N, CA, C and O of each residue as an XYZ file, in Angstrom:
452
protein
N      16.861      1.744      6.694
C      15.678      1.896      5.920
C      15.649      1.083      4.485
O      16.596      1.130      3.701
N      14.498      0.366      4.249
C      14.419     -0.374      3.082
C      13.991      0.584      2.062
O      13.602      1.717      2.345
N      14.070      0.094      0.806
C      13.709      0.938     -0.372
C      12.264      1.096     -0.519
O      11.827      2.054     -1.157
N      11.432      0.176      0.057
C      10.110      0.167     -0.128
C       9.417      0.768      1.132
O       8.250      1.150      1.048
N      10.105      0.859      2.286
C       9.500      1.391      3.348
C      10.465      1.969      4.313
O      11.548      1.402      4.455
N      10.164      3.123      5.046
C      10.876      3.711      5.923
C      10.289      3.356      7.246
O       9.320      4.006      7.637
N      10.772      2.395      7.974
C      10.170      1.972      9.237
C      10.225      3.058     10.270
O       9.328      3.141     11.109
N      11.171      3.843     10.251
C      11.389      4.989     11.287
C      10.286      5.846     11.014
O       9.579      6.198     11.959
N      10.024      6.254      9.793
C       9.017      7.189      9.526
C       7.616      6.731      9.849
O       6.812      7.525     10.338
N       7.286      5.438      9.584
C       6.059      4.679     10.051
C       5.980      4.781     11.545
O       4.945      5.103     12.128
N       7.079      4.504     12.127
C       6.962      4.361     13.654
C       6.630      5.795     14.168
O       5.895      5.907     15.149
N       7.110      6.831     13.583
C       6.815      8.286     13.993
C       5.389      8.445     13.816
O       4.809      9.059     14.711
N       4.664      7.987     12.779
C       3.186      8.111     12.600
C       2.531      7.425     13.635
O       1.342      7.677     13.833
N       3.122      6.591     14.330
C       2.285      5.839     15.437
C       2.791      6.309     16.812
O       2.718      5.552     17.780
N       3.310      7.562     16.911
C       3.831      8.348     18.156
C       4.930      7.413     18.699
O       5.038      7.250     19.914
N       5.725      6.812     17.850
C       6.897      6.095     18.365
C       6.624      4.912     19.310
O       7.441      4.485     20.126
N       5.330      4.410     19.098
C       4.956      3.324     19.993
C       5.002      2.010     19.127
O       4.142      1.670     18.315
N       6.121      1.352     19.432
C       6.444      0.033     18.665
C       5.217     -0.931     18.636
O       4.905     -1.475     17.577
N       4.606     -1.121     19.642
C       3.545     -2.123     19.633
C       2.322     -1.638     18.781
O       1.683     -2.435     18.094
N       2.020     -0.313     18.848
C       1.038      0.105     17.921
C       1.487      0.069     16.484
O       0.680     -0.267     15.617
N       2.679      0.382     16.189
C       3.153      0.171     14.688
C       3.175     -1.122     14.381
O       2.830     -1.354     13.223
N       3.499     -2.150     15.104
C       3.380     -3.602     14.721
C       1.965     -4.015     14.501
O       1.675     -4.896     13.692
N       1.088     -3.383     15.218
C      -0.302     -3.784     15.066
C      -0.794     -3.202     13.777
O      -1.578     -3.830     13.066
N      -0.362     -2.053     13.474
C      -0.822     -1.427     12.244
C      -0.199     -2.119     10.962
O      -0.839     -2.282      9.923
N       1.081     -2.497     11.139
C       1.627     -3.432     10.125
C       0.984     -4.725      9.946
O       0.923     -5.223      8.822
N       0.482     -5.329     11.009
C      -0.247     -6.605     10.897
C      -1.506     -6.466     10.235
O      -1.877     -7.332      9.443
N      -2.334     -5.258     10.535
C      -3.540     -4.933     10.001
C      -3.404     -4.766      8.448
O      -4.211     -5.227      7.641
N      -2.284     -4.051      8.131
C      -1.969     -3.773      6.705
C      -1.786     -5.123      5.979
O      -2.345     -5.343      4.904
N      -1.064     -5.936      6.536
C      -0.786     -7.303      5.815
C      -2.230     -8.079      5.787
O      -2.602     -8.705      4.795
N      -2.908     -7.979      6.848
C      -4.249     -8.688      6.708
C      -5.017     -8.178      5.540
O      -5.591     -8.984      4.808
N      -5.065     -7.032      5.337
C      -5.761     -6.394      4.242
C      -5.214     -6.552      2.871
O      -5.936     -6.565      1.874
N      -3.847     -6.677      2.839
C      -3.239     -6.486      1.463
C      -2.359     -7.796      1.081
O      -1.709     -7.857      0.038
N      -2.410     -8.807      2.017
C      -1.540     -9.970      1.806
C      -1.881    -10.757      0.459
O      -1.058    -11.421     -0.173
N      -3.108    -10.595      0.149
C      -3.612    -11.230     -1.202
C      -3.631    -10.265     -2.324
O      -4.125    -10.585     -3.405
N      -3.076     -9.011     -2.099
C      -2.974     -8.114     -3.257
C      -4.277     -7.292     -3.419
O      -5.116     -7.241     -2.520
N      -4.395     -6.732     -4.455
C      -5.528     -5.820     -4.811
C      -6.571     -6.571     -5.444
O      -6.240     -7.620     -5.996
N      -7.842     -6.199     -5.462
C      -8.986     -6.907     -6.134
C      -8.987     -6.183     -7.511
O      -9.831     -5.326     -7.773
N      -7.982     -6.569     -8.409
C      -7.720     -6.035     -9.614
C      -8.949     -5.871    -10.501
O      -9.224     -4.791    -11.025
N      -9.742     -7.068    -10.668
C     -10.852     -7.160    -11.495
C     -11.991     -6.181    -11.137
O     -12.596     -5.568    -12.017
N     -12.263     -6.053     -9.853
C     -13.293     -5.119     -9.313
C     -12.764     -3.693     -9.599
O     -13.525     -2.841    -10.058
N     -11.424     -3.418     -9.322
C     -11.027     -2.032     -9.609
C     -11.173     -1.663    -11.144
O     -11.626     -0.556    -11.434
N     -10.841     -2.467    -12.034
C     -10.889     -2.199    -13.450
C     -12.436     -2.022    -13.871
O     -12.740     -1.222    -14.756
N     -13.292     -2.713    -13.275
C     -14.726     -2.764    -13.523
C     -15.458     -1.486    -12.990
O     -16.416     -1.007    -13.597
N     -15.036     -1.031    -11.997
C     -15.652      0.064    -11.133
C     -14.786      1.256    -10.854
O     -14.093      1.206     -9.838
N     -14.732      2.311    -11.611
C     -13.973      3.467    -11.315
C     -14.213      3.970     -9.752
O     -13.299      4.431     -9.068
N     -15.395      3.834     -9.350
C     -15.627      4.348     -7.947
C     -14.887      3.385     -7.021
O     -14.175      3.875     -6.145
N     -14.980      2.187     -7.124
C     -14.218      1.154     -6.348
C     -12.898      1.465     -6.388
O     -12.252      1.646     -5.356
N     -12.345      1.559     -7.680
C     -10.854      1.750     -7.870
C     -10.456      3.009     -7.003
O      -9.563      2.888     -6.165
N     -11.080      4.172     -7.183
C     -10.744      5.341     -6.413
C     -10.736      5.190     -4.889
O      -9.857      5.688     -4.185
N     -11.805      4.447     -4.402
C     -11.736      4.136     -2.981
C     -10.487      3.363     -2.578
O      -9.771      3.779     -1.667
N     -10.214      2.228     -3.252
C      -9.205      1.335     -2.929
C      -7.765      2.147     -2.984
O      -6.887      2.020     -2.130
N      -7.686      2.961     -4.088
C      -6.402      3.682     -4.284
C      -6.234      4.733     -3.300
O      -5.106      5.058     -2.930
N      -7.413      5.353     -2.798
C      -7.328      6.454     -1.788
C      -6.953      5.731     -0.448
O      -6.093      6.212      0.290
N      -7.592      4.603     -0.155
C      -7.210      3.871      1.112
C      -5.675      3.388      1.105
O      -4.950      3.531      2.089
N      -5.270      2.829     -0.043
C      -3.947      2.432     -0.113
C      -2.877      3.500      0.063
O      -1.861      3.301      0.730
N      -3.141      4.615     -0.547
C      -2.398      5.802     -0.349
C      -2.162      6.261      0.913
O      -1.021      6.486      1.318
N      -3.313      6.445      1.682
C      -3.258      6.725      3.165
C      -2.575      5.744      3.979
O      -1.698      6.109      4.762
N      -2.927      4.432      3.851
C      -2.298      3.411      4.681
C      -0.720      3.290      4.421
O       0.058      3.060      5.347
N      -0.319      3.455      3.139
C       1.088      3.353      2.831
C       1.797      4.516      3.462
O       2.916      4.381      3.957
N       1.143      5.669      3.445
C       1.782      6.927      4.008
C       2.028      6.694      5.545
O       3.075      6.954      6.138
N       0.858      6.146      6.100
C       1.034      5.880      7.518
C       2.119      4.829      7.868
O       2.749      5.002      8.911
N       2.347      3.937      7.221
C       3.361      2.780      7.565
C       4.774      3.144      7.094
O       5.754      2.472      7.415
N       4.836      4.200      6.343
C       6.130      4.690      5.844
C       6.532      4.205      4.447
O       7.699      4.289      4.066
N       5.504      3.673      3.650
C       5.720      3.184      2.253
C       5.446      4.478      1.341
O       4.408      4.618      0.694
N       6.406      5.327      1.363
C       6.055      6.616      0.692
C       5.928      6.350     -0.871
O       4.996      6.840     -1.509
N       6.800      5.639     -1.400
C       6.635      5.546     -2.832
C       5.394      4.941     -3.407
O       4.829      5.380     -4.409
N       4.998      3.886     -2.698
C       3.680      3.185     -3.045
C       2.625      4.168     -2.689
O       1.720      4.301     -3.513
N       2.589      4.819     -1.697
C       1.636      6.046     -1.381
C       1.573      6.772     -2.588
O       0.492      6.825     -3.175
N       2.648      7.386     -3.087
C       2.677      8.392     -4.154
C       2.065      7.813     -5.455
O       1.321      8.477     -6.178
N       2.459      6.410     -5.730
C       1.977      5.692     -6.929
C       0.374      5.750     -6.870
O      -0.338      6.156     -7.788
N      -0.047      5.294     -5.687
C      -1.534      5.268     -5.432
C      -2.237      6.582     -5.636
O      -3.314      6.698     -6.219
N      -1.514      7.595     -5.089
C      -2.114      9.012     -5.097
C      -2.224      9.497     -6.505
O      -3.266     10.027     -6.892
N      -1.131      9.327     -7.331
C      -1.168      9.684     -8.699
C      -2.164      9.025     -9.548
O      -2.670      9.675    -10.463
N      -2.540      7.662     -9.323
C      -3.495      6.994     -9.998
C      -4.867      7.497     -9.439
O      -5.761      7.744    -10.249
N      -5.056      7.640     -8.269
C      -6.259      8.155     -7.696
C      -6.635      9.466     -8.399
O      -7.749      9.628     -8.897
N      -5.715     10.351     -8.423
C      -5.983     11.631     -9.062
C      -6.533     11.712    -10.475
O      -7.347     12.570    -10.816
N      -6.051     10.785    -11.272
C      -6.438     10.856    -12.676
C      -7.100      9.559    -13.066
O      -7.172      9.269    -14.261
N      -7.569      8.790    -12.175
C      -8.177      7.441    -12.512
C      -9.333      7.544    -13.539
O      -9.366      6.743    -14.474
N     -10.216      8.434    -13.408
C     -11.481      8.498    -14.237
C     -11.145      9.055    -15.665
O     -12.001      9.114    -16.547
N      -9.904      9.442    -15.830
C      -9.594     10.089    -17.118
C      -8.551      9.295    -17.905
O      -8.215      9.736    -19.004
N      -8.040      8.230    -17.471
C      -7.060      7.485    -18.090
C      -7.839      6.299    -18.955
O      -8.960      5.916    -18.622
N      -7.220      5.828    -19.952
C      -7.592      4.702    -20.670
C      -7.552      3.446    -19.916
O      -6.860      3.335    -18.903
N      -8.356      2.390    -20.435
C      -8.344      1.014    -19.724
C      -6.982      0.527    -19.696
O      -6.522      0.023    -18.670
N      -6.257      0.655    -20.839
C      -4.915      0.186    -20.993
C      -3.952      0.772    -19.986
O      -3.153      0.081    -19.354
N      -4.064      2.010    -19.877
C      -3.225      2.805    -18.874
C      -3.604      2.328    -17.415
O      -2.757      2.132    -16.543
N      -4.880      2.171    -17.252
C      -5.244      1.771    -15.855
C      -4.721      0.397    -15.493
O      -4.357      0.155    -14.341
N      -4.674     -0.586    -16.542
C      -4.162     -1.780    -16.256
C      -2.768     -1.718    -15.894
O      -2.365     -2.338    -14.910
N      -1.897     -0.926    -16.704
C      -0.542     -0.772    -16.456
C      -0.246     -0.215    -15.053
O       0.545     -0.751    -14.277
N      -0.964      0.934    -14.781
C      -0.828      1.501    -13.375
C      -1.038      0.523    -12.229
O      -0.250      0.468    -11.285
N      -2.186     -0.295    -12.337
C      -2.520     -1.234    -11.352
C      -1.488     -2.368    -11.302
O      -1.227     -2.889    -10.217
N      -0.903     -2.762    -12.411
C       0.120     -3.709    -12.498
C       1.358     -3.250    -11.748
O       1.939     -4.039    -11.002
N       1.791     -1.984    -11.920
C       2.871     -1.522    -11.159
C       2.657     -1.317     -9.726
O       3.569     -1.548     -8.932
N       1.454     -0.877     -9.325
C       1.114     -0.796     -8.010
C       1.050     -2.164     -7.285
O       1.576     -2.331     -6.185
N       0.393     -3.116     -7.938
C       0.320     -4.447     -7.460
C       1.649     -5.142     -7.335
O       1.806     -5.971     -6.438
N       2.664     -4.841     -8.223
C       3.968     -5.496     -8.109
C       4.759     -4.902     -6.910
O       5.435     -5.644     -6.196
N       4.671     -3.503     -6.677
C       5.257     -2.948     -5.542
C       4.528     -3.474     -4.117
O       5.175     -3.774     -3.113
N       3.251     -3.522     -4.204
C       2.522     -4.051     -3.089
C       2.948     -5.390     -2.713
O       3.123     -5.675     -1.528
N       3.132     -6.262     -3.691
C       3.615     -7.721     -3.467
C       5.001     -7.649     -2.782
O       5.252     -8.321     -1.782
N       5.884     -6.815     -3.353
C       7.118     -6.688     -2.737
C       7.152     -6.151     -1.269
O       7.869     -6.613     -0.381
N       6.326     -5.170     -1.147
C       6.185     -4.473      0.244
C       5.565     -5.503      1.215
O       6.020     -5.562      2.358
N       4.488     -6.376      0.812
C       4.128     -7.316      1.738
C       5.019     -8.310      2.125
O       4.907     -8.767      3.263
N       6.077     -8.819      1.215
C       7.146     -9.647      1.533
C       7.986     -9.037      2.560
O       8.380     -9.706      3.515
N       8.306     -7.705      2.406
C       9.258     -7.031      3.352
C       8.687     -6.921      4.579
O       9.422     -7.016      5.562
N       7.408     -6.721      4.732
C       6.644     -6.618      6.075
C       6.559     -7.921      6.664
O       6.730     -7.994      7.881
N       6.308     -9.030      5.968
C       6.351    -10.410      6.551
C       7.587    -10.559      7.117
O       7.638    -10.835      8.316
N       8.688    -10.417      6.423
C      10.031    -10.585      7.022
C      10.287     -9.822      8.185
O      10.837    -10.340      9.157
N       9.904     -8.518      8.171
C      10.187     -7.578      9.313
C       9.418     -8.048     10.618
O       9.921     -7.958     11.738
N       8.105     -8.576     10.363
C       7.453     -8.996     11.572
C       7.987    -10.273     12.206
O       7.999    -10.520     13.412
N       8.478    -11.139     11.101
C       9.056    -12.474     11.671
C      10.437    -12.100     12.439
O      10.707    -12.686     13.487
N      11.202    -11.232     11.966
C      12.296    -10.753     12.687
C      12.094     -9.999     13.985
O      12.984     -9.946     14.834
N      11.024     -9.472     14.118
C      10.541     -8.753     15.373
C       9.795     -9.640     16.270
O       9.195     -9.195     17.248
N       9.821    -11.064     15.918
C       9.078    -12.009     16.651
C       7.708    -11.651     16.924
O       7.282    -11.634     18.079
N       6.962    -11.351     15.881
C       5.507    -10.878     16.244
C       4.622    -11.878     15.586
O       3.398    -11.780     15.686
């Protein structure tokens, strides 16, 4: 298990179907390889909540529990935090997401996908 992702947990979410899990990981990378749309999230609370909710669910599905929890926490109180706190939270999420993307890229390369 990697500190950022529990591949076994993610595989269980895909009914232990390795090909399906790999497809889900590739889709996750396609969606997040360029990170979050930081500016749009800071400008629109509704957009931010949608993005955070989506990230929360997708991370839980692939086994990235910590990032899922970060997104869930931000989602829950997004409309009540200051813009400075929102920037800090998005920065923390973006940093972990960037690291996760790298781990997933390495994993898919080692799986010859």
